[in-house]
Every structure is written in structure tokens, then in C-alpha cells.
PQR file with spaces between the fields and no chain letter, atoms N, CA, C, O and H, PARSE charges and radii, in Angstrom:
ATOM       1  N    UNK     1     -50.011  175.129   47.084 -0.4000 1.5000
ATOM       2  CA   UNK     1     -49.371  175.611   48.287 -0.0000 2.0000
ATOM       3  C    UNK     1     -48.221  174.639   48.619  0.5500 1.7000
ATOM       4  O    UNK     1     -48.402  173.422   48.563 -0.5500 1.4000
ATOM       5  N    UNK     2     -47.074  175.163   48.954 -0.4000 1.5000
ATOM       6  CA   UNK     2     -45.905  174.341   49.259 -0.0000 2.0000
ATOM       7  C    UNK     2     -45.998  173.753   50.673  0.5500 1.7000
ATOM       8  O    UNK     2     -46.799  174.202   51.492 -0.5500 1.4000
ATOM       9  H    UNK     2     -46.927  176.151   48.999  0.4000 1.0000
ATOM      10  N    UNK     3     -45.181  172.761   50.937 -0.4000 1.5000
ATOM      11  CA   UNK     3     -45.143  172.158   52.277 -0.0000 2.0000
ATOM      12  C    UNK     3     -44.803  173.197   53.338  0.5500 1.7000
ATOM      13  O    UNK     3     -45.391  173.205   54.420 -0.5500 1.4000
ATOM      14  H    UNK     3     -44.530  172.396   50.272  0.4000 1.0000
ATOM      15  N    UNK     4     -43.856  174.070   53.024 -0.4000 1.5000
ATOM      16  CA   UNK     4     -43.448  175.099   53.977 -0.0000 2.0000
ATOM      17  C    UNK     4     -44.605  176.043   54.283  0.5500 1.7000
ATOM      18  O    UNK     4     -44.795  176.452   55.429 -0.5500 1.4000
ATOM      19  H    UNK     4     -43.379  174.063   52.146  0.4000 1.0000
ATOM      20  N    UNK     5     -45.369  176.385   53.263 -0.4000 1.5000
ATOM      21  CA   UNK     5     -46.502  177.295   53.453 -0.0000 2.0000
ATOM      22  C    UNK     5     -47.601  176.615   54.270  0.5500 1.7000
ATOM      23  O    UNK     5     -48.224  177.245   55.125 -0.5500 1.4000
ATOM      24  H    UNK     5     -45.215  176.053   52.333  0.4000 1.0000
ATOM      25  N    UNK     6     -47.833  175.345   54.009 -0.4000 1.5000
ATOM      26  CA   UNK     6     -48.832  174.607   54.784 -0.0000 2.0000
ATOM      27  C    UNK     6     -48.420  174.576   56.256  0.5500 1.7000
ATOM      28  O    UNK     6     -49.242  174.820   57.139 -0.5500 1.4000
ATOM      29  H    UNK     6     -47.327  174.833   53.315  0.4000 1.0000
ATOM      30  N    UNK     7     -47.155  174.278   56.517 -0.4000 1.5000
ATOM      31  CA   UNK     7     -46.656  174.243   57.889 -0.0000 2.0000
ATOM      32  C    UNK     7     -46.772  175.618   58.546  0.5500 1.7000
ATOM      33  O    UNK     7     -47.167  175.728   59.707 -0.5500 1.4000
ATOM      34  H    UNK     7     -46.487  174.080   55.800  0.4000 1.0000
ATOM      35  N    UNK     8     -46.430  176.644   57.808 -0.4000 1.5000
ATOM      36  CA   UNK     8     -46.504  178.015   58.343 -0.0000 2.0000
ATOM      37  C    UNK     8     -47.943  178.349   58.744  0.5500 1.7000
ATOM      38  O    UNK     8     -48.176  178.932   59.803 -0.5500 1.4000
ATOM      39  H    UNK     8     -46.109  176.554   56.866  0.4000 1.0000
ATOM      40  N    UNK     9     -48.899  177.983   57.903 -0.4000 1.5000
ATOM      41  CA   UNK     9     -50.306  178.239   58.197 -0.0000 2.0000
ATOM      42  C    UNK     9     -50.781  177.387   59.378  0.5500 1.7000
ATOM      43  O    UNK     9     -51.531  177.864   60.230 -0.5500 1.4000
ATOM      44  H    UNK     9     -48.710  177.510   57.043  0.4000 1.0000
ATOM      45  N    UNK    10     -50.344  176.134   59.422 -0.4000 1.5000
ATOM      46  CA   UNK    10     -50.745  175.246   60.513 -0.0000 2.0000
ATOM      47  C    UNK    10     -50.238  175.746   61.853  0.5500 1.7000
ATOM      48  O    UNK    10     -50.919  175.586   62.866 -0.5500 1.4000
ATOM      49  H    UNK    10     -49.736  175.747   58.730  0.4000 1.0000
ATOM      50  N    UNK    11     -49.072  176.340   61.878 -0.4000 1.5000
ATOM      51  CA   UNK    11     -48.497  176.840   63.130 -0.0000 2.0000
ATOM      52  C    UNK    11     -49.295  178.008   63.706  0.5500 1.7000
ATOM      53  O    UNK    11     -49.136  178.349   64.878 -0.5500 1.4000
ATOM      54  H    UNK    11     -48.519  176.470   61.055  0.4000 1.0000
ATOM      55  N    UNK    12     -50.139  178.612   62.901 -0.4000 1.5000
ATOM      56  CA   UNK    12     -50.988  179.706   63.372 -0.0000 2.0000
ATOM      57  C    UNK    12     -52.231  179.193   64.106  0.5500 1.7000
ATOM      58  O    UNK    12     -52.938  179.971   64.746 -0.5500 1.4000
ATOM      59  H    UNK    12     -50.268  178.335   61.949  0.4000 1.0000
ATOM      60  N    UNK    13     -52.495  177.890   64.012 -0.4000 1.5000
ATOM      61  CA   UNK    13     -53.672  177.306   64.648 -0.0000 2.0000
ATOM      62  C    UNK    13     -53.458  177.129   66.146  0.5500 1.7000
ATOM      63  O    UNK    13     -52.329  177.129   66.637 -0.5500 1.4000
ATOM      64  H    UNK    13     -51.921  177.259   63.492  0.4000 1.0000
ATOM      65  N    UNK    14     -54.563  176.979   66.854 -0.4000 1.5000
ATOM      66  CA   UNK    14     -54.494  176.685   68.285 -0.0000 2.0000
ATOM      67  C    UNK    14     -53.909  175.282   68.457  0.5500 1.7000
ATOM      68  O    UNK    14     -54.024  174.447   67.560 -0.5500 1.4000
ATOM      69  H    UNK    14     -55.480  176.979   66.455  0.4000 1.0000
ATOM      70  N    UNK    15     -53.280  175.022   69.611 -0.4000 1.5000
ATOM      71  CA   UNK    15     -52.693  173.693   69.842 -0.0000 2.0000
ATOM      72  C    UNK    15     -53.679  172.543   69.621  0.5500 1.7000
ATOM      73  O    UNK    15     -53.306  171.513   69.060 -0.5500 1.4000
ATOM      74  H    UNK    15     -53.186  175.700   70.339  0.4000 1.0000
ATOM      75  N    UNK    16     -54.925  172.705   70.054 -0.4000 1.5000
ATOM      76  CA   UNK    16     -55.926  171.651   69.885 -0.0000 2.0000
ATOM      77  C    UNK    16     -56.189  171.378   68.406  0.5500 1.7000
ATOM      78  O    UNK    16     -56.360  170.228   68.001 -0.5500 1.4000
ATOM      79  H    UNK    16     -55.228  173.542   70.510  0.4000 1.0000
ATOM      80  N    UNK    17     -56.221  172.438   67.606 -0.4000 1.5000
ATOM      81  CA   UNK    17     -56.458  172.286   66.168 -0.0000 2.0000
ATOM      82  C    UNK    17     -55.264  171.625   65.490  0.5500 1.7000
ATOM      83  O    UNK    17     -55.434  170.797   64.596 -0.5500 1.4000
ATOM      84  H    UNK    17     -56.082  173.372   67.935  0.4000 1.0000
ATOM      85  N    UNK    18     -54.061  171.988   65.914 -0.4000 1.5000
ATOM      86  CA   UNK    18     -52.853  171.352   65.353 -0.0000 2.0000
ATOM      87  C    UNK    18     -52.829  169.875   65.699  0.5500 1.7000
ATOM      88  O    UNK    18     -52.453  169.044   64.872 -0.5500 1.4000
ATOM      89  H    UNK    18     -53.923  172.661   66.640  0.4000 1.0000
ATOM      90  N    UNK    19     -53.233  169.542   66.931 -0.4000 1.5000
ATOM      91  CA   UNK    19     -53.270  168.143   67.342 -0.0000 2.0000
ATOM      92  C    UNK    19     -54.201  167.335   66.442  0.5500 1.7000
ATOM      93  O    UNK    19     -53.853  166.226   66.035 -0.5500 1.4000
ATOM      94  H    UNK    19     -53.538  170.216   67.603  0.4000 1.0000
ATOM      95  N    UNK    20     -55.376  167.873   66.127 -0.4000 1.5000
ATOM      96  CA   UNK    20     -56.321  167.164   65.262 -0.0000 2.0000
ATOM      97  C    UNK    20     -55.734  166.915   63.882  0.5500 1.7000
ATOM      98  O    UNK    20     -55.953  165.859   63.290 -0.5500 1.4000
ATOM      99  H    UNK    20     -55.658  168.774   66.458  0.4000 1.0000
ATOM     100  N    UNK    21     -54.990  167.884   63.372 -0.4000 1.5000
ATOM     101  CA   UNK    21     -54.343  167.717   62.065 -0.0000 2.0000
ATOM     102  C    UNK    21     -53.277  166.635   62.147  0.5500 1.7000
ATOM     103  O    UNK    21     -53.196  165.766   61.279 -0.5500 1.4000
ATOM     104  H    UNK    21     -54.811  168.742   63.853  0.4000 1.0000
ATOM     105  N    UNK    22     -52.463  166.690   63.191 -0.4000 1.5000
ATOM     106  CA   UNK    22     -51.405  165.688   63.374 -0.0000 2.0000
ATOM     107  C    UNK    22     -52.016  164.301   63.497  0.5500 1.7000
ATOM     108  O    UNK    22     -51.548  163.352   62.868 -0.5500 1.4000
ATOM     109  H    UNK    22     -52.529  167.395   63.896  0.4000 1.0000
ATOM     110  N    UNK    23     -53.061  164.182   64.307 -0.4000 1.5000
ATOM     111  CA   UNK    23     -53.710  162.894   64.508 -0.0000 2.0000
ATOM     112  C    UNK    23     -54.259  162.344   63.194  0.5500 1.7000
ATOM     113  O    UNK    23     -54.117  161.156   62.906 -0.5500 1.4000
ATOM     114  H    UNK    23     -53.442  164.953   64.819  0.4000 1.0000
ATOM     115  N    UNK    24     -54.876  163.199   62.411 -0.4000 1.5000
ATOM     116  CA   UNK    24     -55.412  162.780   61.110 -0.0000 2.0000
ATOM     117  C    UNK    24     -54.328  162.323   60.158  0.5500 1.7000
ATOM     118  O    UNK    24     -54.506  161.343   59.434 -0.5500 1.4000
ATOM     119  H    UNK    24     -54.991  164.164   62.645  0.4000 1.0000
ATOM     120  N    UNK    25     -53.198  163.028   60.152 -0.4000 1.5000
ATOM     121  CA   UNK    25     -52.088  162.640   59.277 -0.0000 2.0000
ATOM     122  C    UNK    25     -51.495  161.297   59.696  0.5500 1.7000
ATOM     123  O    UNK    25     -51.201  160.454   58.849 -0.5500 1.4000
ATOM     124  H    UNK    25     -53.053  163.824   60.740  0.4000 1.0000
ATOM     125  N    UNK    26     -51.321  161.103   60.988 -0.4000 1.5000
ATOM     126  CA   UNK    26     -50.763  159.838   61.469 -0.0000 2.0000
ATOM     127  C    UNK    26     -51.704  158.685   61.153  0.5500 1.7000
ATOM     128  O    UNK    26     -51.255  157.627   60.712 -0.5500 1.4000
ATOM     129  H    UNK    26     -51.559  161.789   61.676  0.4000 1.0000
ATOM     130  N    UNK    27     -52.989  158.870   61.370 -0.4000 1.5000
ATOM     131  CA   UNK    27     -53.959  157.818   61.058 -0.0000 2.0000
ATOM     132  C    UNK    27     -53.940  157.478   59.567  0.5500 1.7000
ATOM     133  O    UNK    27     -54.127  156.320   59.193 -0.5500 1.4000
ATOM     134  H    UNK    27     -53.354  159.729   61.728  0.4000 1.0000
ATOM     135  N    UNK    28     -53.719  158.466   58.726 -0.4000 1.5000
ATOM     136  CA   UNK    28     -53.714  158.212   57.288 -0.0000 2.0000
ATOM     137  C    UNK    28     -52.519  157.359   56.869  0.5500 1.7000
ATOM     138  O    UNK    28     -52.549  156.721   55.817 -0.5500 1.4000
ATOM     139  H    UNK    28     -53.567  159.407   59.029  0.4000 1.0000
ATOM     140  N    UNK    29     -51.474  157.346   57.682 -0.4000 1.5000
ATOM     141  CA   UNK    29     -50.284  156.538   57.386 -0.0000 2.0000
ATOM     142  C    UNK    29     -50.425  155.110   57.894  0.5500 1.7000
ATOM     143  O    UNK    29     -49.665  154.230   57.489 -0.5500 1.4000
ATOM     144  H    UNK    29     -51.449  157.864   58.537  0.4000 1.0000
ATOM     145  N    UNK    30     -51.384  154.874   58.771 -0.4000 1.5000
ATOM     146  CA   UNK    30     -51.533  153.575   59.413 -0.0000 2.0000
ATOM     147  C    UNK    30     -52.839  152.908   58.994  0.5500 1.7000
ATOM     148  O    UNK    30     -53.619  152.473   59.840 -0.5500 1.4000
ATOM     149  H    UNK    30     -52.002  155.589   59.099  0.4000 1.0000
ATOM     150  N    UNK    31     -53.071  152.829   57.695 -0.4000 1.5000
ATOM     151  CA   UNK    31     -54.295  152.206   57.208 -0.0000 2.0000
ATOM     152  C    UNK    31     -54.142  150.690   57.228  0.5500 1.7000
ATOM     153  O    UNK    31     -53.106  150.166   56.820 -0.5500 1.4000
ATOM     154  H    UNK    31     -52.437  153.183   57.007  0.4000 1.0000
ATOM     155  N    UNK    32     -55.169  149.982   57.699 -0.4000 1.5000
ATOM     156  CA   UNK    32     -55.073  148.527   57.779 -0.0000 2.0000
ATOM     157  C    UNK    32     -55.018  147.880   56.399  0.5500 1.7000
ATOM     158  O    UNK    32     -55.610  148.368   55.436 -0.5500 1.4000
ATOM     159  H    UNK    32     -56.011  150.408   58.030  0.4000 1.0000
ATOM     160  N    UNK    33     -54.294  146.773   56.334 -0.4000 1.5000
ATOM     161  CA   UNK    33     -54.204  145.987   55.104 -0.0000 2.0000
ATOM     162  C    UNK    33     -55.131  144.786   55.289  0.5500 1.7000
ATOM     163  O    UNK    33     -54.830  143.887   56.073 -0.5500 1.4000
ATOM     164  H    UNK    33     -53.813  146.377   57.116  0.4000 1.0000
ATOM     165  N    UNK    34     -56.246  144.767   54.578 -0.4000 1.5000
ATOM     166  CA   UNK    34     -57.255  143.725   54.764 -0.0000 2.0000
ATOM     167  C    UNK    34     -56.712  142.333   54.467  0.5500 1.7000
ATOM     168  O    UNK    34     -57.130  141.363   55.101 -0.5500 1.4000
ATOM     169  H    UNK    34     -56.490  145.497   53.941  0.4000 1.0000
ATOM     170  N    UNK    35     -55.800  142.217   53.526 -0.4000 1.5000
ATOM     171  CA   UNK    35     -55.229  140.916   53.189 -0.0000 2.0000
ATOM     172  C    UNK    35     -54.415  140.384   54.376  0.5500 1.7000
ATOM     173  O    UNK    35     -54.555  139.223   54.760 -0.5500 1.4000
ATOM     174  H    UNK    35     -55.460  143.005   53.012  0.4000 1.0000
ATOM     175  N    UNK    36     -53.568  141.237   54.949 -0.4000 1.5000
ATOM     176  CA   UNK    36     -52.759  140.826   56.098 -0.0000 2.0000
ATOM     177  C    UNK    36     -53.667  140.530   57.293  0.5500 1.7000
ATOM     178  O    UNK    36     -53.441  139.557   58.013 -0.5500 1.4000
ATOM     179  H    UNK    36     -53.454  142.180   54.636  0.4000 1.0000
ATOM     180  N    UNK    37     -54.684  141.351   57.508 -0.4000 1.5000
ATOM     181  CA   UNK    37     -55.620  141.110   58.604 -0.0000 2.0000
ATOM     182  C    UNK    37     -56.292  139.751   58.464  0.5500 1.7000
ATOM     183  O    UNK    37     -56.434  139.033   59.454 -0.5500 1.4000
ATOM     184  H    UNK    37     -54.868  142.141   56.924  0.4000 1.0000
ATOM     185  N    UNK    38     -56.704  139.387   57.264 -0.4000 1.5000
ATOM     186  CA   UNK    38     -57.383  138.102   57.077 -0.0000 2.0000
ATOM     187  C    UNK    38     -56.421  136.934   57.302  0.5500 1.7000
ATOM     188  O    UNK    38     -56.832  135.892   57.811 -0.5500 1.4000
ATOM     189  H    UNK    38     -56.589  139.971   56.460  0.4000 1.0000
ATOM     190  N    UNK    39     -55.156  137.091   56.933 -0.4000 1.5000
ATOM     191  CA   UNK    39     -54.154  136.051   57.186 -0.0000 2.0000
ATOM     192  C    UNK    39     -53.974  135.853   58.685  0.5500 1.7000
ATOM     193  O    UNK    39     -53.914  134.719   59.160 -0.5500 1.4000
ATOM     194  H    UNK    39     -54.822  137.938   56.519  0.4000 1.0000
ATOM     195  N    UNK    40     -53.887  136.966   59.443 -0.4000 1.5000
ATOM     196  CA   UNK    40     -53.729  136.870   60.889 -0.0000 2.0000
ATOM     197  C    UNK    40     -54.967  136.275   61.555  0.5500 1.7000
ATOM     198  O    UNK    40     -54.836  135.513   62.514 -0.5500 1.4000
ATOM     199  H    UNK    40     -53.936  137.888   59.057  0.4000 1.0000
ATOM     200  N    UNK    41     -56.144  136.599   61.079 -0.4000 1.5000
ATOM     201  CA   UNK    41     -57.382  136.034   61.621 -0.0000 2.0000
ATOM     202  C    UNK    41     -57.385  134.525   61.427  0.5500 1.7000
ATOM     203  O    UNK    41     -57.707  133.778   62.350 -0.5500 1.4000
ATOM     204  H    UNK    41     -56.250  137.218   60.300  0.4000 1.0000
ATOM     205  N    UNK    42     -57.026  134.078   60.231 -0.4000 1.5000
ATOM     206  CA   UNK    42     -56.967  132.645   59.933 -0.0000 2.0000
ATOM     207  C    UNK    42     -55.960  131.945   60.852  0.5500 1.7000
ATOM     208  O    UNK    42     -56.244  130.870   61.382 -0.5500 1.4000
ATOM     209  H    UNK    42     -56.764  134.685   59.481  0.4000 1.0000
ATOM     210  N    UNK    43     -54.792  132.552   61.038 -0.4000 1.5000
ATOM     211  CA   UNK    43     -53.759  131.973   61.905 -0.0000 2.0000
ATOM     212  C    UNK    43     -54.242  131.911   63.355  0.5500 1.7000
ATOM     213  O    UNK    43     -54.025  130.908   64.034 -0.5500 1.4000
ATOM     214  H    UNK    43     -54.562  133.424   60.608  0.4000 1.0000
ATOM     215  N    UNK    44     -54.883  132.954   63.827 -0.4000 1.5000
ATOM     216  CA   UNK    44     -55.387  132.983   65.203 -0.0000 2.0000
ATOM     217  C    UNK    44     -56.436  131.893   65.413  0.5500 1.7000
ATOM     218  O    UNK    44     -56.452  131.236   66.454 -0.5500 1.4000
ATOM     219  H    UNK    44     -55.059  133.769   63.275  0.4000 1.0000
ATOM     220  N    UNK    45     -57.305  131.704   64.432 -0.4000 1.5000
ATOM     221  CA   UNK    45     -58.327  130.664   64.537 -0.0000 2.0000
ATOM     222  C    UNK    45     -57.696  129.275   64.562  0.5500 1.7000
ATOM     223  O    UNK    45     -58.145  128.405   65.309 -0.5500 1.4000
ATOM     224  H    UNK    45     -57.292  132.239   63.587  0.4000 1.0000
ATOM     225  N    UNK    46     -56.657  129.058   63.750 -0.4000 1.5000
ATOM     226  CA   UNK    46     -55.943  127.774   63.751 -0.0000 2.0000
ATOM     227  C    UNK    46     -55.294  127.515   65.112  0.5500 1.7000
ATOM     228  O    UNK    46     -55.371  126.404   65.637 -0.5500 1.4000
ATOM     229  H    UNK    46     -56.293  129.765   63.143  0.4000 1.0000
ATOM     230  N    UNK    47     -54.657  128.535   65.679 -0.4000 1.5000
ATOM     231  CA   UNK    47     -53.993  128.377   66.974 -0.0000 2.0000
ATOM     232  C    UNK    47     -55.002  128.115   68.088  0.5500 1.7000
ATOM     233  O    UNK    47     -54.751  127.289   68.967 -0.5500 1.4000
ATOM     234  H    UNK    47     -54.594  129.437   65.253  0.4000 1.0000
ATOM     235  N    UNK    48     -56.138  128.809   68.061 -0.4000 1.5000
ATOM     236  CA   UNK    48     -57.169  128.606   69.070 -0.0000 2.0000
ATOM     237  C    UNK    48     -57.721  127.186   68.987  0.5500 1.7000
ATOM     238  O    UNK    48     -57.914  126.530   70.010 -0.5500 1.4000
ATOM     239  H    UNK    48     -56.341  129.480   67.348  0.4000 1.0000
ATOM     240  N    UNK    49     -57.972  126.720   67.780 -0.4000 1.5000
ATOM     241  CA   UNK    49     -58.472  125.354   67.586 -0.0000 2.0000
ATOM     242  C    UNK    49     -57.451  124.340   68.101  0.5500 1.7000
ATOM     243  O    UNK    49     -57.816  123.381   68.782 -0.5500 1.4000
ATOM     244  H    UNK    49     -57.816  127.253   66.948  0.4000 1.0000
ATOM     245  N    UNK    50     -56.175  124.551   67.778 -0.4000 1.5000
ATOM     246  CA   UNK    50     -55.117  123.654   68.240 -0.0000 2.0000
ATOM     247  C    UNK    50     -55.034  123.656   69.763  0.5500 1.7000
ATOM     248  O    UNK    50     -54.834  122.603   70.370 -0.5500 1.4000
ATOM     249  H    UNK    50     -55.879  125.330   67.225  0.4000 1.0000
ATOM     250  N    UNK    51     -55.182  124.808   70.379 -0.4000 1.5000
ATOM     251  CA   UNK    51     -55.149  124.907   71.836 -0.0000 2.0000
ATOM     252  C    UNK    51     -56.333  124.160   72.450  0.5500 1.7000
ATOM     253  O    UNK    51     -56.167  123.401   73.405 -0.5500 1.4000
ATOM     254  H    UNK    51     -55.344  125.663   69.886  0.4000 1.0000
ATOM     255  N    UNK    52     -57.506  124.374   71.909 -0.4000 1.5000
ATOM     256  CA   UNK    52     -58.718  123.755   72.459 -0.0000 2.0000
ATOM     257  C    UNK    52     -58.726  122.239   72.300  0.5500 1.7000
ATOM     258  O    UNK    52     -59.315  121.528   73.114 -0.5500 1.4000
ATOM     259  H    UNK    52     -57.641  124.991   71.134  0.4000 1.0000
ATOM     260  N    UNK    53     -58.075  121.745   71.254 -0.4000 1.5000
ATOM     261  CA   UNK    53     -58.029  120.296   71.035 -0.0000 2.0000
ATOM     262  C    UNK    53     -56.828  119.646   71.707  0.5500 1.7000
ATOM     263  O    UNK    53     -56.646  118.432   71.616 -0.5500 1.4000
ATOM     264  H    UNK    53     -57.596  122.323   70.592  0.4000 1.0000
ATOM     265  N    UNK    54     -56.006  120.450   72.383 -0.4000 1.5000
ATOM     266  CA   UNK    54     -54.859  119.912   73.108 -0.0000 2.0000
ATOM     267  C    UNK    54     -53.608  119.718   72.269  0.5500 1.7000
ATOM     268  O    UNK    54     -52.629  119.155   72.759 -0.5500 1.4000
ATOM     269  H    UNK    54     -56.154  121.436   72.457  0.4000 1.0000
ATOM     270  N    UNK    55     -53.611  120.161   71.035 -0.4000 1.5000
ATOM     271  CA   UNK    55     -52.444  120.032   70.157 -0.0000 2.0000
ATOM     272  C    UNK    55     -51.423  121.146   70.395  0.5500 1.7000
ATOM     273  O    UNK    55     -50.285  121.074   69.932 -0.5500 1.4000
ATOM     274  H    UNK    55     -54.406  120.618   70.637  0.4000 1.0000
ATOM     275  N    UNK    56     -51.848  122.161   71.116 -0.4000 1.5000
ATOM     276  CA   UNK    56     -50.984  123.304   71.404 -0.0000 2.0000
ATOM     277  C    UNK    56     -51.141  123.644   72.871  0.5500 1.7000
ATOM     278  O    UNK    56     -52.261  123.755   73.369 -0.5500 1.4000
ATOM     279  H    UNK    56     -52.773  122.219   71.492  0.4000 1.0000
ATOM     280  N    UNK    57     -50.035  123.807   73.560 -0.4000 1.5000
ATOM     281  CA   UNK    57     -50.067  124.130   74.988 -0.0000 2.0000
ATOM     282  C    UNK    57     -49.936  125.638   75.176  0.5500 1.7000
ATOM     283  O    UNK    57     -49.278  126.320   74.390 -0.5500 1.4000
ATOM     284  H    UNK    57     -49.125  123.716   73.155  0.4000 1.0000
ATOM     285  N    UNK    58     -50.566  126.143   76.219 -0.4000 1.5000
ATOM     286  CA   UNK    58     -50.472  127.555   76.556 -0.0000 2.0000
ATOM     287  C    UNK    58     -49.217  127.837   77.373  0.5500 1.7000
ATOM     288  O    UNK    58     -48.603  126.932   77.938 -0.5500 1.4000
ATOM     289  H    UNK    58     -51.101  125.590   76.857  0.4000 1.0000
ATOM     290  N    UNK    59     -48.856  129.100   77.419 -0.4000 1.5000
ATOM     291  CA   UNK    59     -47.713  129.553   78.214 -0.0000 2.0000
ATOM     292  C    UNK    59     -48.257  130.498   79.277  0.5500 1.7000
ATOM     293  O    UNK    59     -48.963  131.452   78.949 -0.5500 1.4000
ATOM     294  H    UNK    59     -49.354  129.836   76.960  0.4000 1.0000
ATOM     295  N    UNK    60     -47.935  130.247   80.555 -0.4000 1.5000
ATOM     296  CA   UNK    60     -48.442  131.126   81.605 -0.0000 2.0000
ATOM     297  C    UNK    60     -47.990  132.587   81.392  0.5500 1.7000
ATOM     298  O    UNK    60     -46.878  132.858   80.940 -0.5500 1.4000
ATOM     299  H    UNK    60     -47.361  129.473   80.821  0.4000 1.0000
ATOM     300  N    UNK    61     -48.882  133.487   81.729 -0.4000 1.5000
ATOM     301  CA   UNK    61     -48.616  134.909   81.551 -0.0000 2.0000
ATOM     302  C    UNK    61     -47.338  135.338   82.267  0.5500 1.7000
ATOM     303  O    UNK    61     -46.576  136.150   81.743 -0.5500 1.4000
ATOM     304  H    UNK    61     -49.785  133.267   82.097  0.4000 1.0000
ATOM     305  N    UNK    62     -47.104  134.800   83.455 -0.4000 1.5000
ATOM     306  CA   UNK    62     -45.912  135.163   84.217 -0.0000 2.0000
ATOM     307  C    UNK    62     -44.642  134.822   83.445  0.5500 1.7000
ATOM     308  O    UNK    62     -43.663  135.567   83.487 -0.5500 1.4000
ATOM     309  H    UNK    62     -47.723  134.141   83.880  0.4000 1.0000
ATOM     310  N    UNK    63     -44.664  133.707   82.750 -0.4000 1.5000
ATOM     311  CA   UNK    63     -43.487  133.296   81.971 -0.0000 2.0000
ATOM     312  C    UNK    63     -43.296  134.194   80.750  0.5500 1.7000
ATOM     313  O    UNK    63     -42.171  134.535   80.386 -0.5500 1.4000
ATOM     314  H    UNK    63     -45.459  133.102   82.716  0.4000 1.0000
ATOM     315  N    UNK    64     -44.394  134.564   80.135 -0.4000 1.5000
ATOM     316  CA   UNK    64     -44.319  135.423   78.940 -0.0000 2.0000
ATOM     317  C    UNK    64     -43.714  136.781   79.270  0.5500 1.7000
ATOM     318  O    UNK    64     -42.911  137.311   78.502 -0.5500 1.4000
ATOM     319  H    UNK    64     -45.308  134.286   80.431  0.4000 1.0000
ATOM     320  N    UNK    65     -44.102  137.345   80.415 -0.4000 1.5000
ATOM     321  CA   UNK    65     -43.674  138.698   80.775 -0.0000 2.0000
ATOM     322  C    UNK    65     -42.443  138.761   81.671  0.5500 1.7000
ATOM     323  O    UNK    65     -42.171  139.799   82.275 -0.5500 1.4000
ATOM     324  H    UNK    65     -44.754  136.915   81.039  0.4000 1.0000
ATOM     325  N    UNK    66     -41.697  137.665   81.762 -0.4000 1.5000
ATOM     326  CA   UNK    66     -40.449  137.691   82.530 -0.0000 2.0000
ATOM     327  C    UNK    66     -39.405  138.491   81.850  0.5500 1.7000
ATOM     328  O    UNK    66     -38.292  138.616   82.361 -0.5500 1.4000
ATOM     329  H    UNK    66     -41.918  136.822   81.271  0.4000 1.0000
């Protein structure tokens, strides 16, 4: 079935059904990368340790969102 035919058939669905298809397609494009996630976890743990030991200072929320 061609892309055009799939779209034509999808347009016959109820809005709620089309939304579920759209949501599923978008989620399939945003799959997590476990390698990148583990790098960020390691970095976050290093920063938290540095903050707790006083090697890294925090920034007040008000300053961050100015």
C-alpha cells in the first residue's frame, strides 16, 4: 500500500483514532538512546557530588529564569 493510500484510509477514521495513530508515529521517532542516557546520568551524578561537596555552587531559580 502506498503512502497516499495509507493516508487516504487513515482520513476515514474518527478523530480519536487518527490521534492514536499520530501519537504512535511520533513516539516511534523519539526512541531513547541508552548510550546517551547513561552519559547524562553519569554527568548528573558528578555534578550532584560536586554540589554536595561544595566544589560546585548552585544558581538561584530566579536568576536562571530571568
